[in-house]
C-alpha positions in Angstrom: 52.9 271.6 97.3 52.4 273.5 100.4 54.6 276.6 101.3 56.1 274.8 104.2 57.1 271.7 102.2 59.9 273.7 100.5 63.2 273.9 102.3 66.5 275.6 102.2 69.8 274.7 103.7 70.7 276.8 106.7 73.6 278.3 104.7 71.0 280.3 102.7 70.7 282.5 106.0 74.5 283.4 105.8 75.1 287.2 106.0 71.6 288.0 107.4 72.8 288.5 111.0 75.8 290.7 109.8 73.7 292.8 107.6 71.3 293.6 110.5 74.2 294.4 113.0 75.6 296.8 110.4 72.6 299.0 111.3 72.7 298.2 115.1 69.6 295.8 114.7 69.8 292.6 116.9 68.2 290.0 114.4 67.6 287.4 117.2 64.0 288.6 118.2 63.0 288.4 114.4 64.7 284.9 114.2 62.7 283.9 117.1 59.3 285.4 115.9 59.9 283.3 112.8 60.4 280.0 114.6 64.2 280.0 114.3 66.3 279.1 117.4 69.4 281.2 117.1 71.6 278.8 118.9 70.5 276.2 116.2 71.8 278.3 113.3 75.1 276.5 113.0 75.0 273.4 110.7 75.0 274.9 107.2 73.6 271.6 105.8 70.5 271.5 108.1 67.3 272.5 106.4 64.6 274.9 107.3 61.3 275.9 105.7 61.9 278.2 102.7 59.2 280.5 103.9 61.1 281.3 107.1 63.9 282.7 105.0 61.6 285.0 103.1 59.7 286.2 106.2 63.0 286.9 107.9 64.3 289.0 105.0 61.1 290.9 104.8 60.9 291.5 108.6 64.5 292.8 108.6 64.0 295.1 105.5 61.2 296.6 107.5 63.1 296.7 110.9 66.3 298.3 109.4 64.4 300.7 107.2 66.5 299.4 104.3 64.1 298.3 101.4 67.2 296.9 99.6 68.2 294.6 102.5 68.3 291.5 100.2 71.2 293.0 98.4 73.1 293.6 101.7 72.7 289.9 102.5 73.7 289.0 98.8 76.9 290.8 99.2 77.9 288.4 101.8 77.1 285.2 99.9 79.2 283.4 97.2 79.4 280.0 95.5 80.7 278.4 98.8 77.4 279.3 100.3 75.7 276.6 98.2 78.0 273.8 99.5 78.8 270.9 97.2 76.7 272.4 94.5 78.7 275.7 94.8 81.9 273.7 94.7 80.9 271.9 91.5 80.0 275.2 89.8 83.2 276.9 91.0 85.3 274.2 89.2 83.1 273.8 86.1 85.0 274.2 82.9 82.8 277.0 81.5 80.4 279.6 82.7 77.6 277.8 80.8 78.3 274.5 82.3 78.4 276.1 85.9 75.0 277.7 85.2 73.5 274.4 84.0 74.8 272.5 87.0 73.1 275.1 89.3 69.9 274.8 87.3 69.9 271.1 87.3 70.6 270.6 91.1 69.5 273.8 92.9 67.0 271.9 94.9 69.8 270.4 96.8 70.3 273.8 98.4 66.9 275.2 97.9 64.0 273.1 97.0 61.5 276.0 96.5 63.5 277.7 93.8 64.6 277.0 90.2 67.6 278.6 88.3 66.5 279.2 84.7 68.8 280.5 81.9 67.1 281.5 78.6 68.7 282.5 75.4 66.9 284.8 73.0 69.0 285.9 69.9 72.4 287.1 71.4 71.2 287.7 75.0 71.2 285.3 77.8 69.0 285.9 80.9 69.7 284.0 84.2 66.9 284.2 86.8 65.8 282.4 90.0 62.1 281.4 90.0 60.6 281.1 93.5 58.2 278.2 93.6 55.9 279.1 96.5 52.2 279.3 96.6 50.1 282.5 96.6 50.8 286.0 97.5 54.0 286.2 99.5 56.0 289.4 99.2 59.1 288.1 97.3 60.8 291.5 96.6 63.6 290.8 99.2 64.1 287.3 98.0 64.4 288.5 94.4 67.0 291.0 95.4 68.9 288.4 97.3 68.7 285.9 94.3 69.7 288.3 91.7 72.5 289.7 94.0 73.8 286.2 94.5 73.7 285.5 90.8 75.7 288.7 90.2 78.2 287.6 92.8 78.5 284.1 91.3 79.2 285.3 87.8 81.8 287.7 88.9 83.3 284.9 90.8 83.5 282.8 87.7 84.5 285.6 85.3 86.6 288.0 87.4 85.7 291.1 89.5 85.7 293.5 86.5 83.0 291.6 84.7 79.5 293.3 84.6 76.2 292.2 83.0 74.6 294.1 80.1 71.7 295.0 82.5 69.8 293.8 85.5 66.0 293.8 85.7 63.5 293.4 88.5 59.8 292.8 88.4 59.1 295.3 91.2 58.5 299.1 90.6 61.4 301.5 90.6 62.4 302.5 94.1 62.6 306.0 95.1 66.4 305.6 96.0 68.3 304.0 93.2 71.8 304.5 94.8 72.1 301.1 96.5 71.2 299.3 93.3 73.6 301.3 91.2 76.4 300.8 93.8 75.9 297.1 93.8 75.4 296.3 90.1 77.1 299.2 88.3 75.2 298.6 85.1 71.9 299.5 83.4 68.8 298.7 85.5 65.2 298.1 84.5 62.2 297.9 86.7 58.6 296.7 86.3 59.7 293.8 84.1 58.0 290.4 83.7 60.7 288.8 85.9 64.0 289.6 87.8 67.3 288.5 86.4 70.7 289.2 84.9 71.1 289.8 81.2 74.4 289.4 79.4 75.8 288.2 75.9 75.1 284.6 75.1 78.8 284.2 74.2 79.5 284.5 77.9 78.1 281.1 78.4 81.0 279.6 76.3 83.7 281.4 78.1 86.1 279.3 80.3 85.6 279.9 84.0 88.6 281.6 85.8 88.1 279.2 88.7 87.9 275.9 86.6 89.5 272.6 87.8 88.4 269.9 85.5 89.7 267.0 87.5 88.2 268.2 90.7 85.0 269.1 88.8 84.6 265.4 87.7 85.2 264.2 91.1 82.8 266.6 92.7 80.1 266.1 90.0 80.0 262.4 90.7 79.5 263.3 94.4 76.7 265.7 93.6 74.8 263.4 91.3 74.9 260.8 94.1 73.5 263.3 96.6 70.8 264.1 94.0 69.6 260.5 93.8 69.0 260.7 97.6 66.9 263.7 97.2 64.1 262.3 95.1 60.9 264.2 93.9 57.4 263.0 94.3 55.2 262.8 91.3 53.3 265.9 92.6 56.4 268.0 93.0 57.6 267.0 89.5 54.2 267.7 88.0 54.1 271.2 89.6 57.7 271.9 88.3 57.0 270.7 84.8 53.7 272.5 84.5 55.2 275.7 85.9 58.1 275.6 83.4 55.4 274.9 80.5 53.4 278.0 81.6 56.5 280.2 81.8 57.7 279.0 78.3 54.4 279.6 76.7 53.8 275.9 76.0 51.0 275.1 78.4 49.0 272.1 77.4 48.1 268.6 78.6 50.1 267.1 75.8 53.3 269.2 76.5 53.2 268.6 80.2 52.8 264.9 79.6 55.6 264.9 77.2 57.9 266.8 79.7 57.0 264.2 82.2 57.9 261.4 79.8 54.4 259.8 79.9 51.3 259.8 77.7 48.4 262.2 78.4 46.3 259.1 79.3 48.9 258.0 81.9 49.0 261.6 83.2 45.4 261.6 83.8 45.5 258.3 85.6 48.4 259.3 87.8 46.8 262.7 88.7 43.6 260.8 89.8 45.4 258.0 91.7 48.2 259.9 93.2 46.8 263.5 93.7 43.2 262.8 93.7 42.5 265.6 91.0 42.2 266.0 87.3 44.5 268.0 85.0 42.4 270.9 84.6 41.9 271.5 88.3 45.6 270.7 89.2 46.9 273.0 86.3 44.4 275.8 87.2 45.7 275.8 90.9 49.3 276.3 89.6 48.2 279.0 87.2 46.5 281.0 89.8 49.4 280.5 92.3 51.8 281.9 89.6 49.1 284.7 88.9 49.1 285.6 92.5 52.9 286.1 92.5 52.7 288.3 89.5 50.0 290.4 91.0 51.7 290.7 94.4 55.2 291.3 93.2 55.0 293.0 89.7 53.4 296.1 88.2 52.3 294.1 85.1 48.7 294.7 84.0 46.1 292.0 84.7 45.8 291.6 80.8 49.5 291.0 80.6 49.3 288.5 83.5 46.5 286.7 82.0 48.3 286.3 78.6 51.4 285.0 80.4 49.3 282.4 82.2 47.8 281.2 78.9 44.3 282.4 79.4 42.5 283.3 76.2 41.2 286.7 77.8 41.1 288.5 81.0 37.6 287.5 81.8 38.6 283.9 81.8 41.5 284.5 84.2 39.2 286.7 86.3 36.6 283.9 86.7 39.3 281.2 87.5 41.0 283.4 90.0 37.8 284.3 91.8 36.8 280.7 91.9 40.1 279.9 93.6 40.7 282.9 95.8 37.2 284.2 96.6 37.7 287.6 95.0 38.6 289.2 91.8 42.3 289.7 90.8 41.5 293.5 90.7 40.1 293.4 94.3 43.0 291.1 95.5 45.6 293.4 94.1 43.9 296.5 95.8 43.8 294.7 99.1 47.6 294.4 99.1 
């Protein structure tokens, strides 16, 4: 899927103007340079290309001189920012159910991201995965997403709750104070992904904002809205293949099973509906994910190749150069 095909509700821009004005920066020229008409930024349910949100965050981080700008915006966003989905999560009976609902229906708010909650041992990790092609700088978007996740959990659990730790895929910044002031818990940098970590038992805790009668009513409305927002086969294939790669289960058989079809049917549909084959389509997705890791993390190329399921670095390098036109080493150096 092309970058510009992904969209977000206009509500995702909430707080950007106020965060910029806090530093006496008029954001309107930056809105205009990214193709956003400031006078049209009124309907929270209108949809705009996701890439415009990312480019706006990046531009304002540079203009304000605040490399943590995404956190300043996150401070101004809450569950209500997500519209109907946020209202459902707000009224969910447990924290785990709220997280599942956001994961199942996030595309109604943002079609270019996925909310993923993994449990390993006694630790749960909640993270937002950005599904955009290639080498966009995602640091500000990751700051915004992790910051919003933090805000959401404190809304559900009370203002005194804190995660066990917060981790980021980018390198440790020179000034940690804005991070420490925002999260007030241990911080890790240079990790495989950005996210919030907390005890798994938290998923079973009742939400302090629960309203089960209202939850059932709103959940029905949410599911009706979901049916109107159907995915194409190409979108579903990309999402399921990406999930398989992230989970370390990348194979033709696993992706076909995740799609609920046989490998033979998957081959046919790729040929008929996407004019490609599994190897070509999957390699394109793997390289796109690889570009995000190279651009946005400090992971070594060997580590990235392993995450993507390549048997060795040389195989990843050959595939990368075939798709991008230069080696991953050269592409990383070029910035």
